[in-house]
Z-matrix of the N, CA and C atoms (Angstrom, degrees):
N
C 1 1.474
C 2 1.526 1 109.57
N 3 1.330 2 114.52 1 155.60
C 4 1.450 3 119.79 2 -179.27
C 5 1.537 4 108.33 3 -131.55
N 6 1.313 5 115.92 4 132.57
C 7 1.473 6 120.94 5 177.92
C 8 1.544 7 108.44 6 -107.21
N 9 1.302 8 116.11 7 119.18
C 10 1.475 9 120.41 8 172.96
C 11 1.511 10 107.68 9 -86.43
N 12 1.328 11 114.90 10 123.70
C 13 1.470 12 117.94 11 -168.78
C 14 1.518 13 112.32 12 -149.15
N 15 1.314 14 113.66 13 168.03
C 16 1.477 15 122.33 14 166.72
C 17 1.527 16 105.98 15 -133.57
N 18 1.320 17 115.69 16 133.07
C 19 1.453 18 120.62 17 -171.43
C 20 1.525 19 115.72 18 -63.93
N 21 1.319 20 117.03 19 -22.54
C 22 1.461 21 119.86 20 -177.87
C 23 1.550 22 112.98 21 -85.49
N 24 1.323 23 117.09 22 -13.69
C 25 1.439 24 120.00 23 -174.67
C 26 1.547 25 113.04 24 -72.89
N 27 1.355 26 117.20 25 127.44
C 28 1.466 27 117.91 26 176.99
C 29 1.509 28 111.60 27 -68.19
N 30 1.314 29 118.81 28 -27.07
C 31 1.469 30 120.86 29 178.16
C 32 1.520 31 111.14 30 -70.21
N 33 1.333 32 115.85 31 -37.98
C 34 1.469 33 119.21 32 173.88
C 35 1.521 34 109.02 33 -65.81
N 36 1.317 35 117.53 34 -37.53
C 37 1.460 36 119.70 35 -179.12
C 38 1.523 37 110.89 36 -59.90
N 39 1.313 38 116.35 37 -41.75
C 40 1.488 39 120.20 38 176.68
C 41 1.528 40 109.67 39 -51.92
N 42 1.307 41 115.92 40 -49.31
C 43 1.471 42 120.44 41 -178.59
C 44 1.525 43 110.03 42 -63.39
N 45 1.330 44 116.37 43 -43.59
C 46 1.447 45 121.97 44 179.11
C 47 1.521 46 113.09 45 -58.75
N 48 1.337 47 114.59 46 -42.18
C 49 1.476 48 118.86 47 178.11
C 50 1.505 49 110.61 48 -63.25
N 51 1.348 50 115.94 49 -45.06
C 52 1.457 51 120.02 50 178.74
C 53 1.533 52 111.38 51 -61.64
N 54 1.322 53 116.76 52 -40.10
C 55 1.468 54 119.79 53 175.53
C 56 1.511 55 111.46 54 -56.64
N 57 1.322 56 116.63 55 -45.38
C 58 1.481 57 120.47 56 179.36
C 59 1.520 58 112.49 57 -68.19
N 60 1.324 59 115.69 58 -44.50
C 61 1.483 60 119.21 59 -176.52
C 62 1.526 61 112.45 60 -69.01
N 63 1.322 62 117.03 61 -23.97
C 64 1.486 63 119.62 62 -177.39
C 65 1.537 64 112.42 63 -106.69
N 66 1.325 65 117.08 64 6.19
C 67 1.476 66 121.72 65 175.28
C 68 1.508 67 113.92 66 69.27
N 69 1.347 68 117.54 67 36.68
C 70 1.449 69 120.19 68 -178.20
C 71 1.551 70 113.76 69 -115.61
N 72 1.294 71 116.81 70 13.50
C 73 1.460 72 120.91 71 -177.94
C 74 1.539 73 110.61 72 -57.10
N 75 1.320 74 116.22 73 -44.03
C 76 1.486 75 119.94 74 -176.55
C 77 1.516 76 113.14 75 -73.70
N 78 1.315 77 117.01 76 -10.60
C 79 1.465 78 120.01 77 -178.52
C 80 1.535 79 113.65 78 -88.55
N 81 1.348 80 115.38 79 -8.05
C 82 1.467 81 119.67 80 -169.44
C 83 1.537 82 110.42 81 -127.88
N 84 1.312 83 115.89 82 122.44
C 85 1.453 84 122.20 83 175.78
C 86 1.527 85 108.50 84 -83.57
N 87 1.319 86 117.38 85 133.82
C 88 1.467 87 122.15 86 -179.23
C 89 1.510 88 110.91 87 -94.47
N 90 1.350 89 116.10 88 129.49
C 91 1.452 90 121.26 89 177.27
C 92 1.505 91 106.66 90 -118.74
N 93 1.297 92 119.37 91 105.73
C 94 1.445 93 122.54 92 -176.72
C 95 1.513 94 111.35 93 -84.53
N 96 1.311 95 116.66 94 137.81
C 97 1.480 96 122.73 95 178.54
C 98 1.531 97 109.24 96 -133.89
N 99 1.303 98 116.19 97 161.17
C 100 1.411 99 123.23 98 171.71
C 101 1.540 100 107.10 99 -110.57
N 102 1.314 101 116.79 100 121.30
C 103 1.452 102 120.75 101 -176.17
C 104 1.503 103 111.70 102 -143.71
N 105 1.334 104 116.84 103 148.41
C 106 1.473 105 123.97 104 174.13
C 107 1.516 106 106.24 105 -139.03
N 108 1.335 107 118.18 106 170.93
C 109 1.437 108 120.41 107 177.55
C 110 1.513 109 114.59 108 -60.87
N 111 1.308 110 117.28 109 -17.41
C 112 1.470 111 120.52 110 -178.99
C 113 1.524 112 113.77 111 -112.97
N 114 1.341 113 116.80 112 3.56
C 115 1.451 114 121.97 113 178.82
C 116 1.512 115 109.78 114 -146.26
N 117 1.331 116 116.32 115 97.54
C 118 1.478 117 120.35 116 -175.86
C 119 1.552 118 109.40 117 -109.82
N 120 1.331 119 116.73 118 119.11
C 121 1.488 120 118.14 119 179.68
C 122 1.549 121 110.16 120 -64.94
N 123 1.296 122 115.30 121 153.84
C 124 1.453 123 120.76 122 -174.98
C 125 1.530 124 111.87 123 -64.14
N 126 1.342 125 117.83 124 -33.03
C 127 1.450 126 119.20 125 -179.17
C 128 1.528 127 111.81 126 -70.04
N 129 1.313 128 115.65 127 -27.83
C 130 1.460 129 119.34 128 176.40
C 131 1.570 130 109.14 129 -72.24
N 132 1.308 131 115.85 130 -47.10
C 133 1.434 132 121.04 131 178.83
C 134 1.521 133 112.28 132 -60.31
N 135 1.329 134 117.04 133 -36.29
C 136 1.460 135 121.14 134 179.88
C 137 1.547 136 111.08 135 -66.66
N 138 1.308 137 115.14 136 -34.59
C 139 1.493 138 118.65 137 -178.62
C 140 1.523 139 112.57 138 -87.35
N 141 1.336 140 117.44 139 -31.70
C 142 1.462 141 122.80 140 -178.52
C 143 1.506 142 107.69 141 -136.33
N 144 1.294 143 120.22 142 111.19
C 145 1.493 144 121.15 143 -178.03
C 146 1.509 145 112.88 144 -62.67
N 147 1.323 146 117.80 145 -18.13
C 148 1.476 147 121.00 146 177.60
C 149 1.513 148 109.62 147 -78.95
N 150 1.324 149 117.47 148 -18.26
C 151 1.462 150 121.21 149 176.47
C 152 1.493 151 114.35 150 82.17
N 153 1.339 152 118.93 151 22.66
C 154 1.475 153 121.26 152 -178.72
C 155 1.514 154 110.77 153 -112.84
N 156 1.302 155 114.85 154 158.84
C 157 1.467 156 122.95 155 174.74
C 158 1.518 157 109.04 156 -110.54
N 159 1.319 158 115.63 157 156.15
C 160 1.471 159 130.59 158 0.40
C 161 1.526 160 112.01 159 -82.32
N 162 1.321 161 113.10 160 160.68
C 163 1.485 162 120.97 161 171.99
C 164 1.507 163 106.34 162 -138.14
N 165 1.348 164 116.16 163 138.48
C 166 1.454 165 121.46 164 -177.62
C 167 1.541 166 108.66 165 -111.70
N 168 1.321 167 115.94 166 117.11
C 169 1.433 168 121.58 167 179.19
C 170 1.530 169 107.21 168 -91.14
N 171 1.338 170 115.43 169 121.20
C 172 1.463 171 122.06 170 -178.11
C 173 1.500 172 110.54 171 -105.84
N 174 1.361 173 115.02 172 154.97
C 175 1.465 174 118.83 173 177.60
C 176 1.523 175 111.66 174 -86.15
N 177 1.333 176 117.05 175 -17.30
C 178 1.449 177 121.72 176 -174.74
C 179 1.509 178 113.15 177 -110.58
N 180 1.308 179 117.71 178 18.68
C 181 1.473 180 119.64 179 179.52
C 182 1.512 181 110.19 180 174.30
N 183 1.317 182 117.59 181 179.46
C 184 1.451 183 121.71 182 -179.59
C 185 1.545 184 112.58 183 -66.02
N 186 1.277 185 116.28 184 158.23
C 187 1.482 186 120.88 185 174.74
C 188 1.496 187 110.36 186 -58.61
N 189 1.332 188 117.69 187 144.45
C 190 1.457 189 121.46 188 178.40
C 191 1.515 190 111.24 189 -119.51
N 192 1.281 191 116.89 190 154.24
C 193 1.455 192 125.00 191 -175.74
C 194 1.520 193 106.02 192 -161.98
N 195 1.283 194 126.29 193 160.20
C 196 1.428 195 131.52 194 -0.84
C 197 1.518 196 110.44 195 -93.80
N 198 1.316 197 119.64 196 -155.47
C 199 1.496 198 119.67 197 -173.13
C 200 1.516 199 112.11 198 -62.36
N 201 1.361 200 117.69 199 -36.52
C 202 1.489 201 119.09 200 -178.86
C 203 1.536 202 109.71 201 -63.59
N 204 1.316 203 117.69 202 -41.81
C 205 1.466 204 121.20 203 -179.92
C 206 1.520 205 109.60 204 -67.30
N 207 1.289 206 117.55 205 -44.90
C 208 1.483 207 120.10 206 -178.82
C 209 1.533 208 111.14 207 -64.49
N 210 1.308 209 117.69 208 -43.07
C 211 1.446 210 119.63 209 179.31
C 212 1.526 211 111.79 210 -63.34
N 213 1.335 212 116.38 211 -40.13
C 214 1.457 213 119.69 212 178.22
C 215 1.528 214 110.20 213 -66.84
N 216 1.316 215 117.86 214 -37.38
C 217 1.447 216 122.28 215 177.82
C 218 1.536 217 110.85 216 -64.01
N 219 1.322 218 116.99 217 -47.45
C 220 1.462 219 121.10 218 -178.51
C 221 1.519 220 110.80 219 -66.08
N 222 1.327 221 116.85 220 -38.12
C 223 1.470 222 119.12 221 177.45
C 224 1.543 223 110.06 222 -63.75
N 225 1.296 224 116.98 223 -43.53
C 226 1.464 225 120.89 224 179.49
C 227 1.540 226 110.62 225 -64.91
N 228 1.317 227 115.00 226 -42.64
C 229 1.472 228 119.72 227 -179.61
C 230 1.536 229 111.69 228 -59.30
N 231 1.344 230 116.21 229 -39.02
C 232 1.454 231 120.95 230 -176.31
C 233 1.537 232 112.31 231 -92.97
N 234 1.345 233 117.38 232 -9.09
C 235 1.447 234 119.52 233 -175.03
C 236 1.508 235 112.05 234 59.70
N 237 1.315 236 116.42 235 40.55
C 238 1.443 237 122.22 236 -171.40
C 239 1.531 238 114.34 237 -81.68
N 240 1.297 239 117.89 238 -21.56
C 241 1.453 240 120.51 239 179.06
C 242 1.513 241 115.05 240 73.61
N 243 1.311 242 117.93 241 30.35
C 244 1.474 243 120.54 242 179.05
C 245 1.533 244 113.28 243 -76.77
N 246 1.312 245 115.39 244 -7.70
C 247 1.489 246 120.66 245 176.97
C 248 1.528 247 108.67 246 -124.44
N 249 1.315 248 119.89 247 62.85
C 250 1.467 249 120.65 248 -176.21
C 251 1.539 250 112.53 249 -60.67
N 252 1.320 251 115.24 250 137.85
C 253 1.469 252 120.22 251 -173.02
C 254 1.497 253 114.51 252 -61.59
N 255 1.330 254 117.89 253 -33.19
C 256 1.464 255 120.17 254 -173.99
C 257 1.542 256 111.79 255 -69.17
N 258 1.319 257 117.19 256 -19.83
C 259 1.444 258 119.76 257 176.87
C 260 1.531 259 113.09 258 -131.88
N 261 1.331 260 115.65 259 30.43
C 262 1.450 261 120.98 260 -172.06
C 263 1.507 262 111.60 261 -59.21
N 264 1.333 263 119.69 262 -46.81
C 265 1.453 264 121.38 263 -173.75
C 266 1.528 265 111.63 264 -68.25
N 267 1.322 266 116.62 265 -34.77
C 268 1.460 267 119.78 266 176.43
C 269 1.539 268 110.44 267 -67.28
N 270 1.325 269 115.95 268 -42.21
C 271 1.470 270 120.86 269 -178.95
C 272 1.542 271 109.88 270 -65.39
N 273 1.333 272 117.28 271 -43.00
C 274 1.451 273 121.26 272 179.08
C 275 1.541 274 110.36 273 -65.18
N 276 1.321 275 116.87 274 -35.95
C 277 1.450 276 119.33 275 178.45
C 278 1.522 277 112.01 276 -70.19
N 279 1.329 278 115.13 277 -39.29
C 280 1.457 279 118.61 278 173.89
C 281 1.546 280 111.72 279 -60.99
N 282 1.298 281 115.90 280 -43.02
C 283 1.464 282 119.70 281 178.96
C 284 1.530 283 110.29 282 -63.29
N 285 1.352 284 116.90 283 -41.83
C 286 1.454 285 120.83 284 179.14
C 287 1.529 286 111.14 285 -64.60
N 288 1.321 287 115.49 286 -40.59
C 289 1.495 288 120.20 287 177.04
C 290 1.518 289 111.45 288 -60.26
N 291 1.322 290 115.79 289 -46.84
C 292 1.462 291 121.24 290 179.86
C 293 1.533 292 110.55 291 -64.61
N 294 1.338 293 116.43 292 -42.16
C 295 1.475 294 120.29 293 179.12
C 296 1.525 295 111.06 294 -63.71
N 297 1.337 296 117.55 295 -41.75
C 298 1.468 297 121.00 296 177.06
C 299 1.510 298 110.96 297 -61.13
N 300 1.345 299 116.05 298 -43.60
C 301 1.444 300 120.43 299 175.93
C 302 1.521 301 112.16 300 -57.36
N 303 1.327 302 114.73 301 -46.25
C 304 1.467 303 118.59 302 -179.31
C 305 1.524 304 111.02 303 -67.26
N 306 1.318 305 117.81 304 -38.96
C 307 1.490 306 119.52 305 175.22
C 308 1.526 307 111.90 306 -52.64
N 309 1.348 308 114.32 307 -50.42
C 310 1.461 309 119.41 308 -177.98
C 311 1.546 310 111.73 309 -64.59
N 312 1.314 311 115.63 310 -42.10
C 313 1.491 312 119.73 311 -178.74
C 314 1.503 313 111.10 312 -66.68
N 315 1.338 314 118.63 313 -38.30
C 316 1.476 315 122.07 314 177.90
C 317 1.530 316 109.84 315 -67.31
N 318 1.306 317 117.15 316 -41.20
C 319 1.503 318 120.39 317 179.35
C 320 1.532 319 109.97 318 -60.94
N 321 1.339 320 117.71 319 -37.02
C 322 1.422 321 119.34 320 177.65
C 323 1.520 322 111.11 321 -63.17
N 324 1.303 323 118.25 322 -40.12
C 325 1.466 324 122.21 323 177.01
C 326 1.517 325 110.15 324 -63.65
N 327 1.317 326 117.56 325 -46.43
C 328 1.468 327 121.25 326 -179.35
C 329 1.527 328 112.27 327 -61.65
N 330 1.312 329 116.39 328 -36.87
C 331 1.469 330 119.42 329 -179.57
C 332 1.511 331 110.11 330 -59.75
N 333 1.323 332 118.29 331 -38.93
C 334 1.448 333 121.32 332 -179.99
C 335 1.530 334 112.77 333 -83.04
N 336 1.302 335 117.56 334 -25.11
C 337 1.465 336 120.91 335 -173.61
C 338 1.520 337 112.87 336 -95.92
N 339 1.322 338 118.68 337 -33.10
C 340 1.448 339 121.03 338 -172.43
C 341 1.527 340 111.85 339 -100.01
N 342 1.294 341 117.23 340 -39.26
C 343 1.472 342 119.73 341 -179.82
C 344 1.508 343 113.51 342 -74.02
N 345 1.299 344 120.04 343 143.63
C 346 1.476 345 121.30 344 168.96
C 347 1.536 346 109.63 345 -60.14
N 348 1.307 347 116.24 346 149.80
C 349 1.465 348 120.04 347 -173.90
C 350 1.540 349 113.14 348 -55.76
N 351 1.297 350 117.04 349 -36.04
C 352 1.484 351 120.56 350 -175.96
C 353 1.539 352 111.36 351 -74.15
N 354 1.327 353 116.71 352 -11.12
C 355 1.455 354 119.48 353 -179.83
C 356 1.521 355 113.42 354 -106.63
N 357 1.308 356 117.92 355 -1.65
C 358 1.471 357 120.02 356 179.42
C 359 1.512 358 110.53 357 -65.59
N 360 1.325 359 115.78 358 130.01
C 361 1.454 360 122.11 359 -174.72
C 362 1.528 361 107.80 360 -106.99
N 363 1.352 362 115.72 361 95.60
C 364 1.432 363 121.25 362 -173.14
C 365 1.551 364 113.73 363 -62.78
N 366 1.328 365 116.19 364 -34.83
C 367 1.441 366 118.27 365 178.29
C 368 1.523 367 112.25 366 -66.19
N 369 1.346 368 115.99 367 -33.89
C 370 1.441 369 120.31 368 175.64
C 371 1.523 370 110.70 369 -67.20
N 372 1.357 371 117.43 370 -40.60
C 373 1.438 372 121.35 371 178.69
C 374 1.543 373 109.86 372 -60.58
N 375 1.331 374 117.23 373 -44.85
C 376 1.442 375 121.46 374 179.48
C 377 1.539 376 112.32 375 -65.66
N 378 1.336 377 115.33 376 -32.93
C 379 1.455 378 118.37 377 175.67
C 380 1.538 379 111.67 378 -65.46
N 381 1.333 380 116.29 379 -36.41
C 382 1.462 381 119.24 380 174.00
C 383 1.494 382 111.40 381 -64.69
N 384 1.347 383 116.78 382 -39.25
C 385 1.476 384 118.73 383 179.34
C 386 1.534 385 110.89 384 -65.83
N 387 1.299 386 116.76 385 -32.92
C 388 1.469 387 119.29 386 176.18
C 389 1.515 388 110.63 387 -63.96
N 390 1.298 389 118.78 388 -35.49
C 391 1.452 390 121.98 389 174.01
C 392 1.513 391 110.86 390 -62.78
N 393 1.320 392 115.70 391 -44.12
C 394 1.464 393 121.15 392 177.01
C 395 1.526 394 109.62 393 -58.26
N 396 1.330 395 116.28 394 -46.60
C 397 1.446 396 120.32 395 -177.56
C 398 1.518 397 112.14 396 -66.30
N 399 1.325 398 116.60 397 -35.10
C 400 1.481 399 119.52 398 176.30
C 401 1.511 400 111.30 399 -62.83
N 402 1.343 401 114.97 400 -43.03
C 403 1.481 402 119.49 401 177.01
C 404 1.519 403 111.02 402 -63.86
N 405 1.336 404 117.73 403 -44.69
C 406 1.439 405 121.23 404 177.94
C 407 1.503 406 112.71 405 -59.07
N 408 1.300 407 116.51 406 -45.72
C 409 1.457 408 121.47 407 -179.73
C 410 1.548 409 111.55 408 -61.91
N 411 1.347 410 116.42 409 -40.44
C 412 1.444 411 120.60 410 177.79
C 413 1.520 412 110.04 411 -64.00
N 414 1.320 413 117.23 412 -41.22
C 415 1.483 414 119.97 413 179.12
C 416 1.516 415 109.63 414 -64.30
N 417 1.316 416 117.64 415 -42.48
C 418 1.461 417 121.38 416 -179.59
C 419 1.512 418 113.48 417 -67.56
N 420 1.306 419 117.70 418 -41.43
C 421 1.456 420 121.61 419 -170.36
C 422 1.501 421 113.92 420 -97.29
N 423 1.340 422 118.47 421 -31.14
C 424 1.455 423 121.32 422 -172.26
C 425 1.519 424 115.25 423 -113.03
N 426 1.334 425 114.49 424 -32.28
C 427 1.468 426 118.79 425 -168.24
C 428 1.521 427 113.73 426 -111.08
N 429 1.365 428 118.02 427 -3.65
C 430 1.449 429 117.64 428 -170.44
C 431 1.527 430 113.55 429 -59.85
N 432 1.326 431 117.54 430 -34.47
C 433 1.489 432 119.02 431 179.46
C 434 1.519 433 111.83 432 -67.55
N 435 1.332 434 117.05 433 -24.22
C 436 1.471 435 120.43 434 -179.86
C 437 1.532 436 111.67 435 -80.89
N 438 1.326 437 117.37 436 -6.55
C 439 1.459 438 120.66 437 177.01
C 440 1.517 439 111.91 438 -86.95
N 441 1.325 440 117.26 439 -3.76
C 442 1.459 441 120.65 440 178.45
C 443 1.521 442 110.99 441 -94.65
N 444 1.298 443 116.85 442 170.75
C 445 1.448 444 120.17 443 177.19
C 446 1.527 445 112.31 444 94.99
N 447 1.343 446 115.52 445 -171.07
C 448 1.491 447 118.76 446 -178.80
C 449 1.515 448 112.10 447 -58.71
N 450 1.335 449 114.98 448 151.73
C 451 1.447 450 120.74 449 -176.80
C 452 1.526 451 110.67 450 -56.79
N 453 1.331 452 115.71 451 135.39
C 454 1.452 453 121.21 452 174.84
C 455 1.502 454 109.79 453 -143.27
N 456 1.352 455 117.25 454 173.64
C 457 1.439 456 121.84 455 -175.14
C 458 1.518 457 112.23 456 -67.38
N 459 1.333 458 117.88 457 -32.67
C 460 1.443 459 119.82 458 177.66
C 461 1.532 460 112.16 459 -59.92
N 462 1.301 461 116.22 460 -42.83
C 463 1.461 462 120.75 461 177.71
C 464 1.501 463 111.39 462 -63.52
N 465 1.301 464 117.10 463 -44.43
C 466 1.464 465 120.42 464 178.04
C 467 1.511 466 111.94 465 -58.32
N 468 1.324 467 115.39 466 -49.19
C 469 1.477 468 119.17 467 -179.09
C 470 1.511 469 112.10 468 -60.76
N 471 1.337 470 117.05 469 -44.45
C 472 1.474 471 119.49 470 179.05
C 473 1.505 472 110.10 471 -64.87
N 474 1.295 473 118.77 472 -43.32
C 475 1.462 474 120.88 473 178.57
C 476 1.507 475 112.63 474 -57.20
N 477 1.329 476 116.54 475 -43.03
C 478 1.483 477 121.37 476 179.20
C 479 1.530 478 111.38 477 -67.03
N 480 1.340 479 115.35 478 -39.28
C 481 1.460 480 119.06 479 177.32
C 482 1.533 481 112.63 480 -62.02
N 483 1.294 482 116.63 481 -46.03
C 484 1.456 483 120.55 482 179.42
C 485 1.513 484 111.51 483 -66.90
N 486 1.318 485 117.24 484 -36.53
C 487 1.445 486 121.41 485 174.37
C 488 1.528 487 112.85 486 -60.76
N 489 1.323 488 115.86 487 -38.26
C 490 1.462 489 119.78 488 178.83
C 491 1.524 490 111.11 489 -68.94
N 492 1.328 491 117.16 490 -36.46
C 493 1.453 492 119.08 491 175.34
C 494 1.545 493 111.15 492 -60.41
N 495 1.337 494 115.62 493 -42.20
C 496 1.462 495 118.72 494 177.33
C 497 1.523 496 111.25 495 -64.29
N 498 1.317 497 115.93 496 -37.95
C 499 1.464 498 121.97 497 -175.41
C 500 1.525 499 112.64 498 -71.23
N 501 1.315 500 116.55 499 -43.10
C 502 1.471 501 120.63 500 -173.20
C 503 1.558 502 114.76 501 -110.52
N 504 1.318 503 117.14 502 -21.62
C 505 1.466 504 119.51 503 -171.97
C 506 1.552 505 110.69 504 -132.64
N 507 1.303 506 116.70 505 33.07
C 508 1.450 507 120.31 506 -175.21
C 509 1.518 508 113.85 507 -57.95
N 510 1.315 509 117.95 508 -33.55
C 511 1.470 510 121.38 509 -177.68
C 512 1.516 511 112.73 510 -67.26
N 513 1.313 512 116.99 511 -16.45
C 514 1.479 513 120.33 512 -179.70
C 515 1.527 514 113.27 513 -83.68
N 516 1.334 515 116.85 514 -11.34
C 517 1.454 516 122.84 515 172.80
C 518 1.515 517 113.82 516 52.25
N 519 1.341 518 115.69 517 69.37
C 520 1.454 519 123.37 518 -178.92
C 521 1.536 520 110.97 519 -62.24
N 522 1.365 521 118.35 520 -21.46
C 523 1.428 522 121.70 521 -175.63
C 524 1.524 523 114.13 522 -72.37
N 525 1.329 524 118.07 523 -20.72
C 526 1.481 525 121.10 524 -173.23
C 527 1.520 526 109.12 525 -60.24
N 528 1.349 527 115.05 526 123.09
C 529 1.476 528 120.91 527 -179.86
C 530 1.487 529 115.35 528 75.13
N 531 1.306 530 118.35 529 10.15
C 532 1.459 531 122.56 530 -179.57
C 533 1.505 532 109.94 531 -130.97
N 534 1.313 533 114.90 532 60.47
C 535 1.475 534 121.04 533 -174.36
C 536 1.529 535 114.33 534 -64.92
N 537 1.314 536 116.18 535 -38.26
C 538 1.472 537 118.44 536 -179.76
C 539 1.498 538 111.46 537 -66.92
N 540 1.328 539 117.76 538 -40.67
C 541 1.465 540 120.88 539 178.22
C 542 1.517 541 110.56 540 -68.19
N 543 1.321 542 117.24 541 -39.02
C 544 1.461 543 121.33 542 177.02
C 545 1.530 544 110.66 543 -62.58
N 546 1.340 545 118.54 544 -43.07
C 547 1.420 546 121.82 545 178.89
C 548 1.538 547 111.73 546 -63.22
N 549 1.337 548 114.16 547 -43.44
C 550 1.479 549 117.21 548 178.43
C 551 1.512 550 112.24 549 -61.75
N 552 1.340 551 115.67 550 -43.77
C 553 1.454 552 119.00 551 -177.10
C 554 1.520 553 111.98 552 -68.40
N 555 1.323 554 117.58 553 -32.23
C 556 1.452 555 120.87 554 178.14
C 557 1.505 556 111.41 555 -57.74
N 558 1.315 557 116.56 556 -37.87
C 559 1.491 558 121.55 557 178.31
C 560 1.493 559 110.57 558 -78.94
N 561 1.326 560 116.83 559 -45.91
C 562 1.483 561 120.77 560 -174.04
C 563 1.511 562 111.34 561 -64.96
N 564 1.319 563 116.75 562 -38.39
C 565 1.467 564 120.94 563 -176.85
C 566 1.520 565 112.97 564 -67.69
N 567 1.323 566 117.40 565 -10.97
C 568 1.452 567 120.30 566 177.28
C 569 1.524 568 113.43 567 -87.27
N 570 1.338 569 117.38 568 -5.46
C 571 1.456 570 119.93 569 177.30
C 572 1.533 571 109.02 570 -56.93
N 573 1.294 572 117.30 571 146.90
C 574 1.467 573 122.78 572 -179.75
C 575 1.546 574 109.93 573 -57.87
N 576 1.325 575 117.30 574 -40.77
C 577 1.457 576 121.57 575 -176.89
C 578 1.539 577 110.17 576 -65.98
N 579 1.323 578 116.99 577 -32.46
C 580 1.450 579 120.13 578 179.55
C 581 1.526 580 111.63 579 -75.25
N 582 1.314 581 116.16 580 -40.93
C 583 1.503 582 119.13 581 -179.64
C 584 1.543 583 107.68 582 -68.96
N 585 1.321 584 117.62 583 -36.86
C 586 1.478 585 120.30 584 -177.83
C 587 1.543 586 110.72 585 -69.45
N 588 1.297 587 119.03 586 -26.37
C 589 1.476 588 122.70 587 -175.73
C 590 1.503 589 112.75 588 -103.26
N 591 1.325 590 119.23 589 3.42
C 592 1.466 591 121.87 590 -176.94
C 593 1.527 592 111.88 591 -60.15
N 594 1.328 593 118.50 592 132.08
C 595 1.472 594 119.00 593 177.54
C 596 1.499 595 112.13 594 -67.98
N 597 1.300 596 115.47 595 145.41
C 598 1.483 597 119.85 596 -178.97
C 599 1.513 598 109.96 597 -91.47
């Protein structure tokens, strides 16, 4: 199998963490690309018609995408149990919350990186940050107890989302007023899979 990826993407990191946690690192060749919403390499478009990463090219079927589909596929392939049935809907909601947070945080980066300076819309950037804060507050106040217990996909997604905030938006201090989430992440970020997949 081949994974089309970019090392800075938090969505790719989710897949990378799952690869490490399920013992599939040696089964997947990594193909690194540089992509933005306005510049999509042909190999990305060939694997994913939407032009986004990650995409997993399989030998026994068509390429699959996005990160949620790939993570579910790798979990099933390894029989890892990252989506236990007794808490499936909570785990899927945690993953969706983390993915929404990452979507907003990535869009903030693209606004500054892709748009010409005179077209940057600061109110739109701050609106994206409010989405991030809404997700963070929900994790702190409503979902924190669901981040405990055996490893699951919700935890992985949240860990990668918080790591991306540190990587790209550290000056905004997501930890302020969210002590429980900060404490949880301090432990989770020390996992071998998280340190191995940390963006440089």
